[in-house]
Backbone as a chain_set.jsonl record, in Angstrom:
{"seq": "XXXXXXXXXXXXXXXXXXXXXXXXXXXXXXXXXXXXXXXXXXXXXXXXXXXXXXXXXXXXXXXXXXXXXXXXXXXXXXXXXXXXXXXXXXXXXXXXXXXXXXXXXXXXXXXXXXXXXXXXXXXXXXXXXXXXXXXXXXXXXXXXXXXXXXXXXXXXXXXXXXXXXXXXXXXXXXX", "coords": {"N": [[22.03, -15.285, 8.295], [20.7, -12.592, 9.13], [18.516, -9.727, 8.307], [17.655, -6.451, 7.967], [14.695, -5.146, 6.859], [13.316, -2.197, 6.188], [10.982, -1.723, 8.822], [10.982, -4.321, 9.359], [12.305, -7.375, 10.444], [14.032, -9.829, 8.712], [14.164, -12.81, 8.888], [16.098, -15.684, 8.008], [14.807, -18.984, 6.913], [16.365, -21.081, 7.639], [17.384, -20.378, 10.337], [14.916, -20.373, 11.497], [14.319, -22.903, 11.986], [13.127, -24.757, 10.119], [12.132, -26.53, 7.28], [11.56, -25.059, 3.929], [8.596, -25.006, 2.258], [8.34, -26.778, -1.319], [7.682, -24.547, -3.909], [6.22, -22.894, -6.753], [5.821, -20.603, -9.201], [2.546, -20.528, -11.257], [1.524, -20.624, -14.519], [-0.225, -19.58, -17.573], [0.289, -18.121, -20.007], [-1.139, -18.185, -22.747], [-3.322, -17.436, -22.309], [-3.363, -15.54, -20.103], [-1.201, -12.718, -19.391], [1.791, -12.336, -17.197], [1.65, -10.512, -14.271], [3.913, -9.105, -13.585], [4.444, -8.103, -16.203], [2.759, -6.305, -16.899], [1.897, -3.103, -18.078], [1.925, -0.926, -15.885], [3.697, -2.736, -13.457], [2.313, -5.315, -11.535], [2.657, -6.781, -8.059], [2.845, -10.297, -7.92], [1.997, -13.273, -8.42], [0.291, -15.407, -10.794], [-0.584, -17.738, -9.889], [0.419, -20.37, -7.022], [1.785, -23.246, -7.11], [2.281, -25.771, -4.606], [4.097, -28.306, -3.491], [3.586, -30.702, -1.234], [4.979, -33.486, 0.661], [3.72, -35.289, -1.216], [1.249, -34.337, -1.9], [-0.29, -32.134, -3.915], [-1.038, -28.608, -3.844], [-2.731, -25.984, -5.355], [-2.667, -22.89, -5.634], [-4.869, -20.342, -6.852], [-4.514, -16.93, -7.848], [-6.466, -14.153, -7.607], [-8.424, -13.801, -10.334], [-9.663, -12.615, -13.582], [-11.877, -11.191, -15.991], [-9.732, -11.056, -18.404], [-7.481, -10.614, -20.876], [-4.918, -12.286, -22.886], [-3.024, -10.289, -23.304], [-3.231, -8.691, -21.11], [-5.669, -6.817, -20.912], [-8.731, -5.762, -20.13], [-11.504, -7.793, -20.709], [-14.853, -8.216, -22.484], [-16.186, -5.933, -21.434], [-18.513, -4.366, -19.206], [-20.355, -6.53, -19.453], [-21.642, -8.76, -17.625], [-22.032, -11.559, -17.2], [-20.527, -12.49, -19.409], [-18.133, -11.682, -18.754], [-17.849, -13.564, -16.337], [-17.79, -16.088, -17.522], [-15.16, -15.925, -18.994], [-13.902, -15.561, -16.983], [-13.909, -18.261, -15.703], [-12.864, -19.546, -17.543], [-9.982, -18.576, -17.94], [-9.013, -19.564, -15.338], [-9.55, -22.197, -15.463], [-7.511, -22.674, -17.481], [-5.168, -21.746, -16.172], [-5.245, -24.064, -14.169], [-5.195, -26.422, -16.127], [-2.46, -26.193, -16.84], [-1.034, -26.948, -14.797], [-1.572, -30.022, -14.88], [-4.484, -30.272, -13.707], [-7.686, -30.201, -12.738], [-11.055, -28.735, -12.863], [-12.174, -30.702, -10.974], [-10.555, -30.906, -9.022], [-10.555, -28.731, -7.464], [-11.109, -27.334, -4.395], [-11.98, -25.195, -2.973], [-13.392, -21.766, -3.64], [-13.179, -18.266, -3.788], [-15.407, -15.706, -4.352], [-15.409, -12.457, -5.833], [-17.513, -9.904, -6.371], [-18.518, -6.918, -7.911], [-20.988, -5.586, -7.806], [-22.742, -6.946, -5.711], [-25.682, -7.476, -5.157], [-27.04, -6.712, -7.303], [-25.789, -8.639, -9.184], [-25.583, -11.135, -8.4], [-27.641, -13.132, -8.742], [-27.147, -13.417, -11.578], [-24.449, -14.485, -11.601], [-24.796, -16.789, -10.058], [-26.288, -18.557, -11.525], [-24.526, -18.726, -13.933], [-22.378, -20.007, -12.542], [-23.756, -22.047, -11.627], [-24.238, -23.647, -14.066], [-21.773, -23.857, -15.104], [-20.4, -25.335, -13.244], [-21.992, -27.725, -13.696], [-21.347, -28.633, -16.028], [-18.952, -29.237, -15.684], [-19.078, -31.455, -14.271], [-19.387, -31.453, -11.17], [-19.301, -32.796, -8.069], [-18.571, -33.543, -4.868], [-19.615, -29.892, -4.863], [-17.301, -27.635, -4.728], [-16.252, -25.823, -1.606], [-17.3, -22.414, -1.239], [-17.268, -18.825, -1.21], [-19.095, -15.936, -1.644], [-18.581, -12.527, -2.126], [-18.965, -8.944, -2.093], [-17.304, -6.395, -3.354], [-14.867, -3.685, -4.058], [-12.769, -3.863, -6.948], [-9.781, -4.322, -8.548], [-9.64, -2.805, -10.959], [-11.926, -0.691, -12.571], [-13.712, -1.427, -14.712], [-13.816, -4.091, -14.338], [-16.193, -6.463, -13.241], [-16.289, -8.843, -11.954], [-13.968, -11.235, -9.986], [-12.18, -14.181, -9.287], [-10.669, -16.566, -6.961], [-8.861, -19.297, -6.475], [-8.67, -22.631, -5.027], [-6.913, -25.63, -5.534], [-6.483, -29.176, -4.761], [-4.5, -32.138, -4.98], [-3.405, -35.331, -5.231], [0.082, -35.776, -5.543], [1.846, -36.874, -8.659], [4.487, -37.11, -9.051], [5.487, -35.766, -11.113], [5.627, -32.756, -12.608], [4.913, -29.583, -14.205], [6.826, -28.044, -16.442], [6.737, -25.448, -17.343], [7.938, -22.219, -17.358], [7.28, -19.202, -16.02], [8.399, -16.838, -16.366], [9.622, -16.906, -18.99], [8.3, -15.316, -21.537]], "CA": [[22.342, -13.976, 8.526], [19.287, -11.671, 9.416], [18.774, -8.571, 7.524], [16.615, -5.52, 8.294], [14.025, -4.527, 5.897], [12.299, -1.339, 6.843], [11.042, -2.032, 10.272], [10.881, -5.848, 9.882], [13.524, -8.33, 10.624], [13.909, -11.076, 7.746], [14.988, -14.359, 9.508], [16.13, -17.125, 6.993], [14.233, -20.067, 7.21], [17.186, -22.04, 8.339], [17.349, -19.878, 11.794], [13.493, -20.458, 12.144], [14.281, -24.108, 12.399], [12.066, -25.454, 9.389], [12.485, -26.467, 5.409], [10.899, -24.261, 3.169], [7.899, -26.064, 1.213], [8.637, -26.429, -2.669], [6.507, -23.739, -4.394], [6.464, -22.206, -7.841], [4.492, -19.731, -9.992], [1.717, -20.999, -12.323], [1.3, -19.285, -15.722], [-0.999, -19.757, -18.473], [0.554, -17.119, -21.001], [-1.719, -18.213, -23.842], [-4.827, -16.7, -21.818], [-2.935, -14.357, -19.348], [-0.097, -12.353, -19.02], [1.871, -12.103, -15.92], [1.442, -9.332, -13.43], [4.932, -8.222, -13.81], [4.635, -7.822, -17.487], [1.908, -5.3, -16.893], [2.742, -1.648, -18.122], [2.521, -0.633, -14.513], [3.708, -3.896, -12.971], [1.941, -5.866, -10.151], [3.831, -7.926, -7.563], [1.893, -10.934, -7.642], [1.964, -14.404, -9.321], [-1.06, -15.964, -11.382], [-1.14, -18.663, -8.821], [1.312, -20.979, -6.752], [2.04, -24.566, -6.872], [3.07, -26.224, -3.508], [4.155, -29.849, -3.306], [3.841, -31.286, -0.095], [4.581, -34.919, 0.805], [2.81, -36.272, -2.012], [0.033, -33.545, -2.263], [-0.26, -30.74, -4.461], [-1.86, -27.43, -3.634], [-2.712, -24.929, -6.368], [-3.378, -21.136, -5.211], [-4.745, -19.205, -7.894], [-4.873, -15.826, -7.49], [-7.474, -13.317, -8.023], [-8.465, -13.866, -11.812], [-10.689, -11.867, -14.089], [-11.971, -11.187, -17.542], [-8.664, -10.337, -18.838], [-6.959, -11.375, -21.934], [-3.391, -12.478, -22.653], [-2.447, -9.056, -23.278], [-3.581, -7.894, -19.752], [-6.688, -6.019, -21.048], [-10.339, -6.344, -19.626], [-12.379, -8.028, -21.899], [-16.431, -8.11, -22.186], [-16.468, -4.737, -20.432], [-20.0, -4.194, -19.196], [-21.217, -7.575, -19.694], [-21.217, -9.777, -16.367], [-22.154, -13.173, -17.727], [-19.488, -12.733, -20.424], [-17.053, -11.595, -17.925], [-17.849, -14.664, -15.435], [-17.409, -17.253, -18.446], [-13.846, -15.585, -19.28], [-12.87, -15.798, -15.587], [-13.593, -19.471, -15.434], [-11.924, -20.113, -18.641], [-8.798, -18.483, -17.355], [-8.837, -20.323, -14.329], [-9.352, -23.614, -16.296], [-6.104, -22.828, -18.302], [-4.157, -22.105, -15.193], [-5.23, -25.531, -13.785], [-4.528, -27.362, -16.861], [-1.042, -25.795, -16.901], [-0.491, -27.747, -14.013], [-2.306, -31.256, -15.025], [-5.468, -30.107, -12.982], [-9.203, -29.843, -13.521], [-11.977, -28.007, -11.6], [-12.662, -31.768, -10.206], [-9.364, -30.751, -8.044], [-10.769, -27.507, -6.854], [-11.801, -27.277, -3.097], [-12.469, -23.667, -2.55], [-13.381, -20.498, -4.614], [-13.715, -17.184, -3.353], [-15.662, -14.814, -5.689], [-15.889, -11.238, -5.646], [-18.604, -9.195, -7.43], [-18.688, -5.618, -7.921], [-22.426, -5.245, -7.393], [-23.468, -8.494, -5.331], [-27.152, -7.414, -5.165], [-27.398, -6.654, -8.971], [-25.515, -9.682, -10.051], [-25.369, -12.526, -7.73], [-28.438, -14.14, -9.691], [-26.569, -14.035, -13.017], [-23.658, -15.499, -11.29], [-25.124, -18.147, -9.609], [-26.713, -19.287, -13.024], [-23.325, -19.315, -14.7], [-21.662, -20.823, -11.758], [-24.155, -23.655, -11.716], [-24.237, -24.231, -15.447], [-20.234, -24.139, -15.377], [-20.197, -26.752, -12.449], [-23.0, -29.132, -14.141], [-20.709, -28.941, -17.444], [-17.512, -29.947, -15.068], [-19.408, -32.763, -13.536], [-18.67, -31.422, -9.995], [-19.744, -33.381, -7.213], [-19.185, -32.435, -4.462], [-19.647, -28.828, -5.221], [-16.28, -26.829, -3.938], [-16.685, -24.583, -0.791], [-17.306, -21.253, -1.822], [-17.714, -17.628, -0.733], [-19.41, -14.624, -2.419], [-18.345, -11.244, -1.508], [-18.978, -7.801, -2.657], [-15.67, -5.843, -3.293], [-14.056, -2.642, -5.153], [-11.937, -4.313, -7.625], [-8.561, -3.501, -8.968], [-9.855, -1.964, -12.115], [-13.286, -0.06, -12.363], [-14.209, -2.127, -15.702], [-13.893, -5.651, -13.884], [-17.182, -6.812, -12.376], [-16.172, -9.944, -11.236], [-12.903, -11.507, -9.994], [-12.28, -15.057, -8.71], [-9.476, -17.159, -6.488], [-9.602, -20.819, -6.375], [-7.619, -23.761, -4.37], [-7.121, -27.05, -5.825], [-5.758, -30.119, -4.26], [-4.333, -33.405, -5.64], [-2.249, -36.331, -5.097], [1.142, -35.633, -6.823], [2.356, -38.199, -9.24], [5.871, -36.68, -9.065], [5.432, -34.947, -12.438], [5.508, -31.17, -12.564], [4.934, -28.607, -15.319], [8.211, -27.462, -16.931], [6.489, -23.972, -17.653], [8.426, -21.371, -16.769], [6.386, -17.915, -16.197], [9.23, -15.66, -16.848], [9.878, -17.209, -20.108], [6.909, -15.193, -22.269]], "C": [[21.034, -13.093, 8.312], [19.785, -10.482, 8.691], [17.508, -7.719, 8.033], [15.873, -4.873, 7.208], [13.067, -3.692, 6.205], [12.174, -1.718, 8.337], [10.671, -3.596, 10.823], [12.066, -6.5, 9.387], [13.305, -9.464, 9.759], [14.953, -11.943, 8.366], [14.979, -15.416, 8.438], [15.398, -18.187, 7.592], [15.043, -21.137, 8.006], [17.324, -21.786, 9.708], [15.977, -20.264, 12.181], [13.228, -22.023, 12.315], [13.496, -24.864, 11.611], [12.59, -25.302, 7.914], [11.413, -25.925, 4.943], [10.073, -25.182, 2.16], [8.297, -25.614, -0.186], [7.508, -25.618, -3.209], [7.34, -23.009, -5.733], [5.38, -21.7, -8.461], [3.797, -20.692, -10.92], [1.57, -19.897, -13.277], [0.708, -20.121, -16.768], [-0.899, -18.688, -19.703], [-0.632, -16.961, -22.199], [-3.204, -17.506, -23.641], [-4.66, -15.251, -21.13], [-1.387, -13.861, -19.334], [0.284, -12.415, -17.456], [1.932, -10.78, -15.473], [2.605, -8.194, -13.819], [5.202, -7.825, -15.336], [3.537, -6.786, -17.789], [2.804, -3.799, -17.497], [2.874, -1.023, -16.899], [2.392, -1.96, -13.837], [3.274, -4.015, -11.668], [2.785, -6.888, -9.525], [2.935, -9.078, -6.996], [2.124, -12.097, -8.691], [0.652, -14.753, -9.669], [-1.6, -17.0, -10.259], [0.561, -19.464, -8.426], [1.301, -22.335, -6.676], [2.867, -24.948, -5.523], [3.092, -27.698, -3.512], [4.589, -30.076, -1.797], [3.702, -32.534, 0.373], [3.33, -35.608, 0.242], [1.367, -35.591, -2.339], [0.408, -32.399, -3.02], [-1.045, -29.754, -4.225], [-1.75, -26.455, -4.807], [-3.394, -23.791, -5.762], [-3.773, -20.579, -6.108], [-5.212, -18.089, -7.527], [-6.112, -15.369, -7.993], [-7.515, -13.181, -9.633], [-9.857, -13.247, -12.384], [-10.848, -12.204, -15.483], [-10.696, -10.275, -18.215], [-7.753, -11.223, -20.0], [-5.422, -11.654, -21.822], [-2.319, -11.311, -22.795], [-2.544, -8.011, -21.931], [-4.859, -7.013, -19.893], [-7.975, -6.672, -20.825], [-11.067, -6.665, -20.926], [-13.806, -8.066, -21.575], [-16.887, -6.765, -21.064], [-18.039, -4.253, -20.44], [-21.036, -5.361, -19.125], [-20.521, -8.863, -18.656], [-21.078, -11.248, -16.737], [-20.968, -13.23, -18.539], [-17.95, -12.903, -19.459], [-16.83, -12.898, -16.826], [-17.461, -15.786, -16.207], [-15.896, -17.043, -18.641], [-12.912, -15.937, -17.996], [-12.706, -17.254, -15.328], [-12.593, -20.163, -16.74], [-10.283, -19.735, -18.171], [-8.214, -19.13, -16.308], [-8.608, -21.668, -14.759], [-7.868, -23.608, -17.004], [-5.056, -22.814, -17.199], [-4.048, -23.556, -14.553], [-4.769, -26.484, -14.775], [-3.217, -27.197, -17.123], [-0.143, -26.64, -16.055], [-1.16, -29.251, -13.935], [-3.662, -31.273, -14.026], [-6.596, -29.676, -13.55], [-9.914, -29.198, -12.271], [-12.81, -29.085, -10.736], [-11.552, -31.96, -9.146], [-9.453, -29.681, -6.983], [-11.588, -27.924, -5.447], [-12.31, -26.306, -2.591], [-12.496, -22.658, -3.705], [-13.921, -19.272, -3.756], [-14.101, -16.255, -4.575], [-16.112, -13.307, -5.189], [-16.429, -10.387, -6.553], [-18.514, -7.884, -6.871], [-19.898, -5.031, -7.316], [-22.944, -6.656, -6.812], [-25.24, -8.547, -5.458], [-27.632, -7.482, -6.502], [-26.935, -8.057, -9.573], [-25.288, -10.872, -9.68], [-26.391, -13.51, -8.442], [-27.715, -14.595, -10.857], [-25.385, -14.955, -12.581], [-23.845, -16.629, -10.9], [-25.672, -18.803, -10.619], [-25.455, -19.861, -13.527], [-22.858, -20.257, -14.264], [-22.262, -22.244, -11.885], [-24.007, -24.052, -12.954], [-22.932, -24.736, -15.517], [-19.988, -25.534, -14.509], [-20.818, -27.901, -12.919], [-21.761, -29.449, -15.408], [-19.035, -29.576, -17.045], [-18.061, -31.152, -14.524], [-19.093, -32.795, -11.841], [-19.531, -32.265, -9.032], [-18.631, -34.041, -6.194], [-18.718, -30.899, -5.087], [-18.252, -28.229, -4.454], [-16.831, -25.78, -2.837], [-16.345, -23.622, -1.692], [-17.737, -19.991, -0.895], [-17.783, -16.644, -1.651], [-18.936, -13.421, -1.752], [-18.345, -10.106, -2.353], [-17.692, -7.048, -2.289], [-15.49, -4.611, -4.381], [-12.921, -3.427, -5.795], [-10.876, -3.651, -8.181], [-8.689, -2.533, -10.275], [-11.292, -1.674, -12.118], [-14.049, -0.969, -13.496], [-14.503, -3.841, -15.583], [-15.363, -5.59, -13.095], [-17.057, -8.226, -11.614], [-14.663, -10.756, -11.073], [-12.889, -12.976, -8.995], [-11.005, -15.574, -8.089], [-10.2, -18.255, -6.514], [-8.405, -21.518, -5.634], [-7.995, -24.986, -4.855], [-6.151, -28.091, -5.05], [-5.773, -31.713, -4.737], [-3.296, -34.155, -5.261], [-1.202, -36.293, -6.282], [1.353, -37.016, -7.519], [3.745, -38.028, -9.402], [6.242, -35.964, -10.274], [5.201, -33.662, -12.148], [5.729, -30.532, -13.976], [6.257, -27.979, -15.489], [7.921, -25.868, -17.093], [7.199, -23.123, -16.752], [7.759, -19.956, -16.896], [7.351, -16.904, -16.459], [9.409, -15.876, -18.122], [8.177, -16.53, -20.831], [7.077, -14.88, -23.728]], "O": [[20.48, -13.036, 7.214], [20.958, -10.19, 8.462], [16.488, -8.269, 8.449], [16.476, -3.988, 6.601], [11.965, -4.149, 6.508], [13.173, -1.994, 9.002], [10.305, -4.019, 11.92], [12.674, -6.32, 8.332], [12.327, -10.154, 10.048], [16.18, -11.84, 8.364], [13.938, -15.946, 8.048], [15.384, -18.27, 8.82], [14.549, -21.903, 8.833], [17.402, -22.773, 10.44], [15.874, -20.519, 13.381], [12.136, -22.432, 12.709], [12.992, -25.809, 12.219], [13.228, -24.364, 7.435], [10.315, -26.206, 5.424], [10.628, -25.958, 1.382], [8.565, -24.435, -0.419], [6.368, -26.009, -2.961], [8.523, -22.682, -5.812], [4.232, -22.137, -8.375], [4.444, -21.644, -11.357], [1.504, -18.688, -13.054], [1.073, -21.291, -16.888], [-1.919, -18.416, -20.336], [-1.019, -15.85, -22.56], [-3.989, -17.143, -24.517], [-5.317, -14.227, -21.321], [-0.472, -14.682, -19.266], [-0.57, -12.517, -16.575], [2.263, -9.898, -16.266], [2.476, -7.022, -14.174], [6.239, -7.212, -15.592], [3.423, -6.42, -18.958], [4.001, -3.547, -17.361], [3.971, -0.498, -16.707], [1.272, -2.411, -13.594], [3.583, -3.242, -10.762], [3.48, -7.694, -10.144], [2.366, -8.988, -5.908], [2.449, -11.765, -9.832], [-0.224, -14.426, -8.868], [-2.758, -17.063, -9.846], [1.576, -19.321, -9.107], [0.46, -22.64, -5.83], [3.997, -24.49, -5.356], [2.011, -28.285, -3.538], [5.653, -29.728, -1.284], [2.561, -32.945, 0.582], [2.384, -36.191, 0.772], [0.481, -36.199, -2.939], [1.41, -31.746, -2.728], [-2.188, -30.131, -4.485], [-0.621, -26.151, -5.192], [-4.581, -23.805, -5.437], [-2.813, -19.956, -6.56], [-6.269, -18.055, -6.896], [-6.796, -16.072, -8.737], [-6.667, -12.476, -10.18], [-10.934, -13.348, -11.795], [-10.276, -13.102, -16.1], [-10.737, -9.07, -18.461], [-7.451, -12.406, -19.846], [-4.764, -11.313, -20.839], [-1.124, -11.357, -22.5], [-2.061, -6.885, -21.81], [-5.138, -6.407, -18.858], [-8.292, -7.804, -21.192], [-11.176, -5.957, -21.927], [-14.082, -7.954, -20.38], [-17.721, -6.765, -20.159], [-18.65, -3.858, -21.433], [-22.226, -5.244, -18.831], [-19.511, -9.559, -18.758], [-20.079, -11.941, -16.546], [-20.284, -14.223, -18.291], [-17.079, -13.773, -19.44], [-15.678, -13.192, -16.506], [-16.737, -16.583, -15.611], [-15.247, -18.07, -18.442], [-11.763, -16.373, -17.923], [-11.655, -17.661, -14.833], [-11.806, -21.109, -16.689], [-9.46, -20.646, -18.082], [-6.994, -19.294, -16.284], [-7.571, -22.261, -14.463], [-7.187, -24.634, -16.992], [-4.163, -23.661, -17.181], [-2.971, -24.141, -14.43], [-3.988, -27.361, -14.407], [-2.698, -28.146, -17.71], [1.01, -26.993, -16.303], [-1.273, -29.678, -12.787], [-3.907, -32.374, -13.534], [-6.675, -28.975, -14.559], [-9.531, -29.139, -11.102], [-13.761, -28.788, -10.014], [-11.533, -32.974, -8.448], [-8.774, -29.608, -5.958], [-12.538, -28.706, -5.44], [-13.148, -26.462, -1.703], [-11.684, -22.732, -4.627], [-14.977, -19.332, -3.126], [-13.379, -16.052, -5.551], [-16.974, -13.069, -4.344], [-15.781, -10.123, -7.566], [-18.444, -7.651, -5.664], [-19.867, -4.141, -6.466], [-23.557, -7.413, -7.566], [-25.886, -9.537, -5.801], [-28.549, -8.238, -6.823], [-27.661, -8.596, -10.408], [-24.828, -11.708, -10.458], [-25.999, -14.645, -8.716], [-27.601, -15.776, -11.185], [-25.279, -16.071, -13.089], [-23.146, -17.557, -11.307], [-25.425, -20.004, -10.511], [-25.215, -21.067, -13.598], [-22.71, -21.298, -14.904], [-21.654, -23.284, -12.137], [-23.477, -25.163, -12.954], [-22.756, -25.888, -15.914], [-19.507, -26.569, -14.97], [-20.351, -29.011, -12.661], [-21.383, -30.61, -15.568], [-18.226, -30.139, -17.782], [-17.192, -31.998, -14.309], [-18.679, -33.797, -11.259], [-20.695, -32.36, -9.419], [-17.887, -34.937, -6.594], [-17.654, -30.746, -5.686], [-18.294, -28.531, -3.262], [-17.732, -24.992, -3.124], [-15.522, -23.684, -2.604], [-18.484, -20.163, 0.069], [-16.848, -16.377, -2.405], [-18.977, -13.512, -0.525], [-17.717, -10.218, -3.406], [-17.144, -7.07, -1.186], [-16.01, -4.697, -5.493], [-12.001, -3.657, -5.009], [-10.955, -2.432, -8.332], [-7.887, -1.63, -10.513], [-11.963, -2.556, -11.583], [-15.177, -1.288, -13.122], [-15.115, -4.592, -16.342], [-15.584, -4.631, -12.356], [-17.824, -8.531, -10.7], [-14.117, -10.931, -12.162], [-13.559, -12.925, -7.963], [-10.021, -15.068, -8.628], [-11.417, -18.437, -6.553], [-7.282, -21.013, -5.644], [-9.126, -25.452, -4.712], [-5.02, -27.699, -4.762], [-6.796, -32.389, -4.847], [-2.242, -33.601, -4.948], [-1.373, -36.594, -7.463], [1.063, -38.091, -6.994], [4.281, -38.965, -9.994], [7.404, -35.571, -10.376], [4.394, -33.495, -11.234], [6.598, -30.921, -14.757], [6.725, -27.367, -14.528], [8.862, -25.084, -16.969], [7.113, -23.246, -15.531], [7.713, -19.544, -18.056], [6.814, -15.885, -16.891], [9.366, -14.79, -18.7], [7.115, -17.13, -20.669], [6.087, -14.75, -24.449]]}, "num_chains": 1, "name": "protein.A"}
């Protein structure tokens, strides 16, 4: 059954001739609230888990120095925001039984790359050494206007690992 949404025709997967990939939201409510719980809700998941033929892929959405109540923390302190961002991503990974050793790619958005890149690279290098990463993840650094003026850094990440058939039972809608 096709349906029209605005100017876009929505075609069900059955009609498209493929089977949908198993996917579900990733959450770590002890460090990050969900975007749909914001005072002004936002339409995204903190991350998605995709399970494809024995391989799990974790797609971590843009993550920043935000606490479990959705507030920006460490305002004005680039290094502290970077450490909190790594902490938040670590907790999202842990929620799915993954670690930074499973990360294959990061994209790092800096509000002012000329001012902050050296500090970013120092923190990243220290963090990756602490994690024992070898090889290092593929990574891109970009200057960007972030979704809040008090955020100085935001990161997204992708992890991949062989699935062992177990999945986290956490439901992100339960808060």
